[in-house]
C-alpha positions in Angstrom: -163.1 109.8 -65.6 -159.6 110.1 -66.8 -157.4 107.2 -67.8 -154.3 106.6 -69.9 -154.7 105.7 -73.5 -153.4 102.2 -72.9 -155.9 101.7 -70.0 -158.7 102.8 -72.3 -157.6 100.4 -75.1 -157.3 97.6 -72.6 -160.8 98.3 -71.2 -162.7 98.9 -74.4 -160.7 97.0 -77.0 -159.3 94.1 -74.9 -155.8 95.6 -75.4 -155.9 95.3 -79.2 -154.0 98.3 -80.6 -154.7 97.3 -84.2 -158.5 97.3 -83.7 -158.4 100.6 -81.8 -156.3 102.1 -84.7 -158.9 100.9 -87.2 -161.7 102.5 -85.1 -159.7 105.8 -85.0 -158.8 105.6 -88.7 -155.0 105.8 -88.1 -152.1 103.4 -88.2 -151.0 101.2 -85.2 -147.7 103.1 -85.3 -149.6 106.3 -84.7 -151.4 104.8 -81.7 -148.0 103.7 -80.3 -146.7 107.3 -80.7 -149.8 108.6 -78.9 -149.1 106.2 -76.0 -145.5 107.2 -75.9 -146.5 110.9 -75.8 -148.7 110.1 -72.8 -152.0 110.9 -74.4 -155.0 110.1 -72.2 -158.8 109.7 -72.4 -161.4 111.8 -70.6 -165.0 110.7 -70.9 -164.2 108.7 -74.1 -162.3 111.5 -75.8 -158.7 111.4 -76.7 -156.7 114.2 -75.2 -153.2 115.2 -76.3 -150.9 116.7 -73.6 -149.5 120.1 -74.3 -145.7 120.0 -74.5 -144.1 123.1 -73.1 -140.9 124.3 -74.6 -138.1 125.2 -72.2 -138.1 128.8 -71.3 -135.2 130.9 -72.4 -132.8 131.7 -69.5 -132.6 135.4 -68.7 -129.0 136.5 -68.1 
């Protein structure tokens, strides 16, 4: 099952970003960056989206 990181934190940590950050061993600011970067969770594992760079225009 896939869900957004915020949905996962709400479901498993009652929406407590600080507690989730402690469980992951990172800062709360890092968790906010992950949420802003649209990270998601599949089967309990954090997945970072791949950001594609814009392709160069061929002239």
